[in-house]
N, C-alpha and C positions, 0 to 999 in steps of 0.2 A: 757523366750524363752528356749526351750529344747536344750541341748548341741549337739544333733545329727542332728539338722536342717540344719547345713551347712552354716550359715550366717557368713561371715567374719567380723572382727572387723572394717576393713576399710569401707569407705562409698561406694566405687565402686569396682567391681571385677577387678582382674588383667588381665583378658582376654579381647579380643576385642569384643567378642560376645558369645552367648550361642546358641547351635543348638541341636535339638533332632533328632537323626538318627534312623529311623525305616526301616531296609532293607526289601525289598519285598521277599516273600516266593517263590523261584523258583522251589521248589520240588526236588532239587538236594543236595546231601551232600556237605559240604564246601570243602572237599578235591578233589572233582571231577573237572577235567579241562573242560573248555567250549569246545563245539564241534567246530572243525576247519571248516571254510567255504572255499569252493573252489572258487577262483576268476574266474568269467565268464564274457567274453566280447562278446557283441552282436553287430554285424555290420548289419545295415539295408540298403539294397540297395534301390535305388530310385524306382525300379520296384516293390519292396516288400512293399513300404510304403503305408499306407491306403489312399484311395482317399479322397480328401477334399469334403465334402458334402455341398451343398449350404445352407442347413437348419441347420447349426452348431449352437450350443448353444450361445446365446448372452453374451456379457461381463457382469460381475457382476456390478450392479448399486450401487454406494455408498450411495444413498439416502434411507432412511428407510420409511416404510409406516406410514402415519399420520392418522388423524381422528380416534384415539383410536385403531390403527392397522387395520382398516377396509378399508383403501384406496386401490383401485384396482392397479394391476401391471401396467396397461397401463398408469394410471395417474402418478405413480412414475417415469416410464421411460420418460414420456413426460416432467415432471418437470426437470429432469436431462438434457434431450436433449435441452430444452429451455434455461437452464442456460448456457450450453456450447455454444450455438449459440449466445446468447446475449453477453457473456463475450468475446468470440473470436472476435466478431465485434469490441468491445471496445478496446481489446488488440491490434488489428491491427491499430486502430487510435492512440493509445498511442505510439506504436513503430514508426509510421510515424512522430509523433511530436519529439520523441527523435532523430530520424535520421536527422530531419531538424535542431534541435538544434546543433547537432555535425557536421553538414555538412561543415560549414565554416572552423572551426579549423582542421577538418580532411583533407580537401583539402590543407590547408597550410602545415600541417605536412607531408602529403604524397608527396607534391611537394618538400619539403625540403629533404626528404629521397632519392627521386629519382634523384635529381639534384646535390647533394653534394657528395664529395669524399675527401679523404685525400690530393689529389693533389690541389684541390681548396683552401684548408686551410693550405697549406704549410707544409704538413706532420702531422698536428694535427688530433686528433680524432674528427669527426663531432659529435656534441652534440646538442640535442633539450631540452630546459628547459621549462617545462610546469607548471605553477602555477595553482593549482586546489583548493586551500583553503581547506574547509571541504567537498567539493563536490568530494569525492574520487570515487564514482561510475561512474562519467562521464569519468574518465580516463580509467576505465576498459572497458567501451563501445567503447571508441576511439581506444584502443589497439586491441580489438577484430575485429573491422571493418578494421583497418589498416592491421592486419594479414590476413584477408579474401582477401583484395585487392592484397597483395603480393603473397599469395599462389595460388590464382586463376590465376594470370598472370604468375606464374612459376618463379618469380624473387627472391623469398626468403621467409622470414617470420619474426615474432616477437617472441623474447624470453622474457618472463615476469619473473622477479626475485624479490622475496620478501626478506625482511630483515632476515627472518628465514632460507632462503636458503643459507645464506652466513655466517656460523659460523667461517670459516677459508678459506684460499685461495684455498686449494685443493678441498674442498666441493663446493665452488663457481664455480670453473672451471668445475667440474664434472656436476653440475646442468645446467650450460650454455650449455655444449656439449649435455647432454641428452635432454634438452628442444629444442635445434635446430633440432635434428634428429627426435625426436618423434613428432614434429609439423607436419611433412609431412609423416614420415614412420610409426609412431606408436611405441608402446613398443616392439612388435615382430620385427619390422624392426630395432629398435635400437640394440636389442640383436644380430640379424643377422649381422648387420653392424660391431659389435665388433668381431664376431667370423669368418666372411668370408673374412677378410682382408688377403692379402698376406704378407709374411714376419713375423717378430716377433710381438707378440701381445702387444699392447700398453695399458698403464694404462688408467683408465677412466677419468683422469684429464689432459691428454696430449692433447695440442691444435693441434697436428698433426692429430688427429681424426677429429676435426672440419675443418681443412684445406683440408683433403681428402674428406670430405662430400661436401665442397664448390666446389671442382673441379669436383666431380662426377655429381652433380646436376646443375652445372653451375649457382651457386647462385650469384646474382648481388648486392642484398641489404639485409643485415642481421641486424635487429634492436634489440638491447639489452636494454630492458626497466626496469628501477628501479622504482617500483610503489611507495614505501614509502622510498624515498632516504634519508630522515633525520634520519631514524632508522638504517641505515647501519653503521658499524664500519668504521671510517675514515681511520684507518690503512689498513684495507682490501681493501677499495676503492683505496688507494694510490698504493698498490702493484698491484692491478688489472689493473689500468690505465697504469702503467709502463710496464706491461707484454703485454697488448693488443696493445699498440702503436708499439711494435716491430713486430706484426703480421699483420699490416694493409696492407702490400703488398700482403698477401695471403688470408686474411679474410676481406671482405668488410663490416666492422662494422660501425654502427651508434648508438650512445648512446642516450637514452631518459630518462630524469629524471622527475618524478612527485614530485613537491615541494608544500608542504602545507603552508609553512611560506613565505619566500621571497628568491629571488636569492642571495641577499647580505648575508643573514644568512647562506645559503647553501655553498656559496663560502668561508665564513669565517671559516667553520669547516675543510676545506681542506688546506693542505700546498700549497704554491705558485708553487712549482715544479709540483704538480699534476694538478693545475688549468691551468698551461702553456701548458699542453698536450691536453687540450680541447679547441674547438672553435666551435661556432654554433650560433643559434638564440633562441630568447625568445618568447614563446607563452603563451596565457592566455585563460583559459576556463571560460565561463560565469557561473554565479550562477544558482542555481536550483529553486529559488523562482518564477521567471517568468515562468519557465517550468511547475511547479506545477499548476499555475493558468491556463495555456493553456490546460493542461491535464483535469483539472476540467471543464473548459468551453466546451471542446470537448465532454466529457462524458455526461454532462447534456444537452447542447444545441442540440447536434446531436443524443441523445438517443431517440429512438422512442417507447420503451416499458417500461422502468424502470428508476426511478429517486431516488436520495437520498434526504431525507427531511432536514428541517432546523436544527433540533437538531444534526443530524448526520454530516451535513456539518460543523456545529460549532465545533464538536469534531475533525474533520479532520484538520481544519485550526488552532484550538487551539493547537493541537499537533505539527503542523508545526512551530508555533510561539514560543512555549515553548522550543523546542530543534530542532536542525537541522534535517531535514528529506530529504532524497534523493528522487528523482522521483520514483525509484524502490520501496522504502518503502511506499510511498504514494499510488502507484498502488496496492501493496499487501494489504493495508488496505481497499481500495475500493473493491478489489476482494473478500475479506472476507465478506464485507457487502453484496455484490451480492449473494455470496454462502449462507450466513445465511438466506437471504430472501427466496431463492428458496428451501433451505433445510427444513425450519421449517414452511413454509406458504403453506397450501394446495390450497389456492385460486390462488397462483402464476401460476398454470397450465393454467389459462386463458390468460397468456401472450404469449402463443405459437402462432406462425404465423397462424396455422390452428387448431382450436379446434374441434376434432371429436365429433359427437353426442353421441357416446357410453360412454363418460365420465360422463354423467348424472347419479348421484348417490344420494341416499337419504341423506347420511351422509354429502356429499359435499354441497348439497343445504341447509342443516341445519346449516353448518358452515357459509355459506353466510348470512343467516338470523340472525345470532348472531353477526355479525360485527356492531360496533357502527354507521358507516356511513350508513348502510342499514336501520337501525332503524330511523335515522334522515331523510333519504330519504322517508320512508313510512309516517312519521309524516308530512313532507312537502306536500306529495300527498294528505293526508287527509285534511290538511288545505285548499288545492285548490279544494276539493270536489271530488277527484278521488277515491272514496271508492271501486268501483268495481275492479279497477286496483290493489289496495292494497290487496284485497281479493284473486285475482289470484296469486299475488306474494307470498302470505303467504301459499296458499293451493296447488297450481299447480306447481310441480317441473319442468315440461317442460317449462312453461311460464317463470319461474324464471331463468332457464338455458339460454334460448335465450335472455332474457332481460339483464342478467349479461354480456354476450358477447357484447351486444350493448352499455351498460353503460360504461364498461371498455374501449371500443374503443373510445367513446366520451371523457372520462377522459384523455386518453393518448393524444388525439389531443389537449385538453385544456392545458395540461402540455407542449406539444411541442410549442404551440403558446405563452405560458407565457415566456419560455426561449428564444424564438425568439425576444420577446419584450425586455427582459433583455439585450440581445446582442445588440439590436438597441440602447438602452439607453446608454450602454457602448460606442458605436460608437459616439453618440451625445456628450458625455462628452469629448471625445478626440478632436472633431472638433469645438465645440462651446466654447465661453468664459464664462464658469461658475465659480462661486467663489469656489465651492467644487468639489473635484475629489474623485472617488471611483473605486476600482478594481472590476473585474467581480465576484470575490468571495463574496465581501461585498454586491454587488447588488443582487446576488443570494440568500444570506441569508435573506435579506430584502424581496425579492419577495416570498420566500418559507414561510416566517412568515406572509405574507399578509400586510406588512407595506409599501411597495414601492409605491402602487397606490396613497396613500395620504401623501406621504413624502414631506418635503420641497425641497429635492433634485430634485424631478420630477417637482415641480413648477418652480425651477430655470432653468431647462432645457427648459421647454415650454416658459418661459419668454425670454431666450436667443435665442430661435428659432425665435421669433417675431422680433428680431433685426438683423437677418442674412441678408447679402447683396446677390445680385444676383449671384456673382461669386462663393461664398461658397455654395449657394443653389444648383447650378448646379453640384457641387461635391457630394452633399448629395443625390440628387434625385436617382441616380442609386442604392443606398444602402438602400432605403426604402423598408420595407417588402412587400411581394406580397399581403397580406391581405389589404393593403392600396392602392397599385397601381391598384388593380382590381376594386376599387370603381369608380363609374361613376363621382362623384364630383372631385376626384383626376385627372381623365383623362381630364375633362374639364379645371381644373386649370392648368394642364401641357400644354395643347394646347394654352391657353391664355398666359402663360408665354413664350412659344416659339414665338408666334406672337409679343409679346411685345419686346422681345430681338432683333427680326429681325428689328423692326422699330427704336429701340434705337441704335444710332451710336456713342455715346460718349465713351471715353476710361474708365472712372471711372464707377464702378458698381452701380446698382440701390440700393437705401436704403429706408427702411420703415420709417414711421413717428415715430416709437418707437426708432429709432436709436438716440444715444446721439448727433450725428453730426447734426441732424435736429431739435435739441432743441435750444431755444432762452431764454436767461436769461435777464429779465427786472428788472430794479431797480426803486423803488419808495421810496419817503421820507414821512414817516408818523410820525408826532409829533417829528420831528428832529431825527428820526431813519431811517436808510437805510434798506429797505425790498427787498429781492430778490425773484422774481417770475419766475418759469420755464414755458415757453410756447412753442408752436410749431411754427416752421418757415413755411412760405408759400412754399409749395412743388409744383414742376412741375407736369403735368398730368401723366407722366410716373411713378413717384414715388407713386402717389396716386393709380394708377392701380396696381402697384406692391404690395402696402400695402394690397389691397383687396385680392390679390392672396395669400399672406402670411397668412392673417386671415382665409381664407378657409382651407389652409393646416394645420394651427394651430388647427382648430376645428376638422379636421380629426385625427390628432395625439392625441389630448386629448381624443376623443372618443375611439380611438384604445387602448390607455393605460388603460382607465377605464374598457373596456370589457375584455381585455386579461390578465391584472395583477390581477388574481383571487387568492383566498386563497385556496391552495391545499387541506387543511383539510376539505373544504366544498364540495369537489367532491364526489359523491356517489361511494362506493366501492374503495376508494383510497388505502385501505389496500393491494390491489392486485398489484399496480404499484408504490407505494411510500413507502419507508422504512424510518421511522423517529424514531426508537428506538435507543437511544444513549447508553444504558447500555451494550448490547453485545459487541459493539466496544470498549467502554471505559474499560470494565473489561478485555478484551483480550489484548489491546494494551497499557493500563495504569493500569496494575494489582496491587493488594495489596496482596503480598504473605503472609505477616505476619497475616493479617486478615483471609485469607483462611486457613492457618495452624492452627490458634487458633480455628476457627470454626470447622474444621475437627476433632480436638482433643476433643473439648468440646461437639460437637453435631455430632458424626460420622455418624449417620443415615440420615443426610442431604445429604450425598454423597453415602452411601451404600444402597443396596437394602434390605429393611427389612419391613415387613408388620405389625408386632405387634406394638401396642402402649403402651405396658406395661412398657417399659423402658424410657418413656418420662419424663424428668425432674429429673432423679435419676441415680445413678451409678449402672450398672448392669454387670454381668459376660458375658452377651451376646454381650457386646461392645468389641472392640479390646483391648488387654491388655495395650497398650500404652495410649489409651484414658482413661481407668480406672485409671491408675497411674497419668495421667495429672490432672484429676478432683480431685483426692485426694491431689495432689501437690498444687492445687489452694487454698485448705482449710488451708494450713500451713502458717507459718510465713516466715521470711527471711531465717532462718536456719531450715533445715528439718532433723529430727532424722530418720536415715535409718531404725532402728529397729521398730519404731512406724509406719513408712510408710509401712514396710513389714507386720506388724500386720493388718493394715487397708486393705491392698491389699488382703491378704489371707482371711480376714473376708468377703470380697465381694463374693469370690468364694465359701467359706465354707457355707455362708448363703443361697446360691441358690442350690448348689450341694449336701450339707449334707455330709453323710458318704462316698459317692462315690468320694469326692474331693481328688485328688492325690496331696499331699503336695509338692513332688519333682517336679512334672510337673508345679505347680503354681509357685514354686521358679524359675524355668527356665524361665517362662514367665516374672516374676518380674525382673530378671537380664536383659533380653532382652529389656524390656520396659525402664529400667534405661539407658541402653546403647543408645537407640533411643532418649530419652529426652536429654541426654548429647550431642548427635550428632546434635540435633536441637538447642542447645544453651540454654536449659531451666535450666540445672543443671551444677554445677561445684564443684570441691573439696573445702572443707572449711578448711582454715588455722587455725581457732580458735579451732575447735573440730574435732577429727579424725573420729568419728563415725557419723558425720553430713555432710550434703550437703548444699550448698548455692544456693539460687535462683539467676538466672542471667537474668530473664525476667519476666515481669508482664503483665497480660492480658490487652489489650486495649491501651497500650502505643505505 
């Protein structure tokens, strides 16, 4: 190595990074001062403002054109509009479920805040203790809704305090006062409140400010909520409670503690003198698992346009079981799945409520013909002898376009009927005495995979239905799906049941011959051995008639489940209304960052735009410098000689650029690449040899 190359003896440069500065040519000498610009203010009056035209430019659509860039602008806009419509409807249902989940505890906490005062607790500070466990998001929803109630009624508000907001007592008081005032007045109102007061200006942590605010606004209830109460410094809480207790006659405070562990552990961290200043009630927030099941049921069973497939559903609930997942995180995952489908699938435009005829496009029709389900559909038509129909679908775009709208609509109705059957099976499991139980998510996964129609669980449900008595049957009849109640045989059976119950005047319900209470056990002795035989008891005429009605209803249920529990993958053009690709969701929400970094460094053009294939499988100067150095780094042992690494790095650039290769520029790139590999944790200083670097990571581990 030449002496003037500039390589230091140490393995790493002493600087943090290397930068090459090339100033732009402004055309002015260096000594010339920049021209001074005069500050100009323009005030536009309302009368001078330009009129708003009705034909203003539409908002930029975040969706990109598909079909190799040939998708029409109308199709792109319709895909995005359909996604917004579908997800906004689902989001409204999700919010309704979350509000319903929080309704009971919100009512209890709100009643506690409005009815308690220091006088009712003998001068102590009213305190509400809420155990939330790991479901921290539910506490945020509760505090937000409680704040909305108090502010809309003009009675006060909620001040939310995090552990990071309380490093010391002065900062804590300052954040409490700022949070109370900005809750209703905003930041500008808070600044005006500090400056517009009469008399001497108070400091930001003086509780006189808060007392003055309470008097001006006639505040009746002010809630101070500690979201992560276990993370607060006990010493700061002790001083804060002692100070707030002396202001209870001027500031109507109620404390609210979010507890993730238990009330006993929380009280054990505080001194007895501080605990004696508090008195209140204990509340408990329910877990989020049932809430996630309800959200999934509402999204799938009530969705009329788009559904999540079996693989994707398995990923969602696998993630929920592996680690705790809040309802909000679950909803974000579902929203990403919806967005991925409408963003990357051109056929999703057919999910619009009204598909215009001008969307017919040769590229779109070709995409429909290339779907696997369309090919299977054509093969099934050929087996049935509909050759002319297949020819029209393959050659006439207009016929294909109209047929696609009809087929997708029929597939959506089949999916809706399937999830209605799943919901009814879940209802039967709750009301019938079956040996096995299953949640709505488990039933949905089996139905989406096509396994529910022939599962032992369904056989147990049908067998339990044949043993149901007349009292429980009357409770089930109003919940039977409309597709069964509209059947003529069902209406006849229902009228016969009504007449039978009118004639039957006994208090006990009617039972079928399949009921265990109508079974008789007979004993016989064969070759000095007792043999038990189960037989049927002699039934009255009413029970025999009731058994015939149950048999008819049983046949209707069996036929209903056989026809409605279909395999979604068998539906033609299910790619438009069913998303079943697990990889996009799994890669985003369960990423493998190390694999992605190693792939980006070893094969950079998997991510970068590059058309040439000359660099495939070899190190090239056209690759990023860090990628070049990483691939050379992979060829070395546990200890890397920096001089040899530099020679190899320079040889890559010299071999392709020849005499035009700038050694100093390549050296700067080399130093920068070393710094980046060191930041990524690939290299570190070697204690054995000063001019060597040690590997700290191996590919694939």
